[in-house]
C-alpha atoms as one frame of an Amber mdcrd trajectory, in Angstrom:
protein
  90.666  90.269  74.815  87.344  92.026  74.910  84.362  91.063  72.772  84.491
  94.282  70.747  88.119  93.681  69.703  87.320  90.099  68.701  84.331  91.187
  66.635  86.378  93.928  65.004  89.110  91.445  64.052  86.579  89.059  62.517
  85.025  91.926  60.576  88.451  92.992  59.269  89.382  89.424  58.309  86.144
  89.090  56.343  86.674  92.459  54.647  90.281  91.620  53.700  89.307  88.253
  52.221  86.798  90.013  49.952  89.157  92.860  49.043  90.382  93.092  45.447
  92.159  96.465  45.572  95.881  95.666  45.367  96.903  99.121  46.610  94.878
  98.703  49.803  96.338  95.225  50.327  99.807  96.718  49.900  99.029  99.372
  52.521  97.787  96.711  54.942 100.947  94.685  54.337 103.087  97.762  54.993
 101.310  98.363  58.306 101.865  94.725  59.263 105.573  94.948  58.420 105.997
  98.163  60.419 104.715  96.483  63.562 107.377  93.766  63.256 110.362  96.015
  62.578 112.783  97.727  64.924 113.144 101.417  64.076 116.471 102.852  62.963
 116.894 104.764  66.227 116.112 101.618  68.252 118.623  99.635  66.213 121.291
 102.313  66.717 120.615 102.317  70.467 120.982  98.537  70.606 124.239  98.733
  68.647 125.597 101.437  71.013 124.731  99.249  73.986 126.436  96.228  72.458
 129.505  98.328  71.666 129.581  99.633  75.245 129.419  96.048  76.491 132.194
  94.877  74.158 134.395  97.817  75.209 133.825  97.093  78.892 131.835 100.281
  79.496 129.467  98.626  81.958 128.695  98.824  85.647 127.364  96.185  88.007
 123.699  95.907  88.885 124.474  96.939  92.472 126.272 100.101  91.338 123.390
 100.961  89.022 120.884 100.476  91.864 122.954 102.712  94.144 123.377 105.364
  91.474 119.790 105.466  90.172 117.801 103.935  93.033 116.317 107.207  94.221
 114.587 107.676  90.838 113.386 104.083  90.615 111.550 103.915  93.940
């Protein structure tokens, strides 16, 4: 981590500890929660993938490499 980022974090920590505005604290908490949450579209994509797996709609790694290898090189 660079020195600027470390200094900025320390400055923010100090500012937050002195902060008394509940609405600003709530906004900061909301930002923190957003960074730890999977979006709805990501969750739906994961669920589709799990359903495909459970239904046997999968291909081997070798077949995937053969099929998509030209775009992955």
